[in-house]
C-alpha positions, -999 to 999 in steps of 0.1 A, spaced: -478 753 175 -468 725 150 -436 742 138 -425 749 180 -430 709 186 -410 701 155 -385 722 162 -384 712 198 -385 676 185 -355 677 162 -338 698 186 -334 670 218 -322 650 189 -288 661 195 -284 661 232 -270 640 255 -296 614 268 -318 623 238 -345 598 250 -348 612 286 -354 647 264 -378 629 241 -396 617 272 -399 651 289 -410 666 254 -437 643 251 -448 645 286 -452 688 284 -472 681 249 -495 658 266 -503 678 294 -516 705 271 -530 684 242 -552 665 267 -571 695 280 -603 698 276 -597 732 260 -575 714 229 -609 696 221 -624 727 211 -627 727 173 -603 754 163 -576 739 189 -581 704 177 -562 708 140 -536 724 159 -536 696 188 -535 672 166 -502 690 144 -486 686 179 -493 657 183 -480 642 148 -446 666 153 -440 648 185 -444 617 175 -448 582 188 -437 588 227 -468 614 230 -495 585 226 -486 569 263 -484 605 273 -516 613 259 -531 581 282 -517 588 309 -528 626 309 -567 617 298 -571 593 328 -552 615 356 -577 640 342 -609 619 345 -598 608 379 -596 644 393 -632 648 375 -648 618 391 -631 623 424 -637 661 426 -595 661 427 -599 694 408 -578 711 378 -552 689 365 
């Protein structure tokens, strides 16, 4: 997963509108890294390596997805 995340991060640098693609990559990674399954001990190291590979744009995405999941739990809004 780390290699995949790093390759995706490297690949967006040559795309037109690079920032747009970086934000999409961060959102996709954030969705999965913020999931409850990513906190399971054996998955934590994998999730951490993806966070490192994707870079600083992932931090706001993680905040957003974690908040979204928390609201869903509190309101009975289902799985996100």
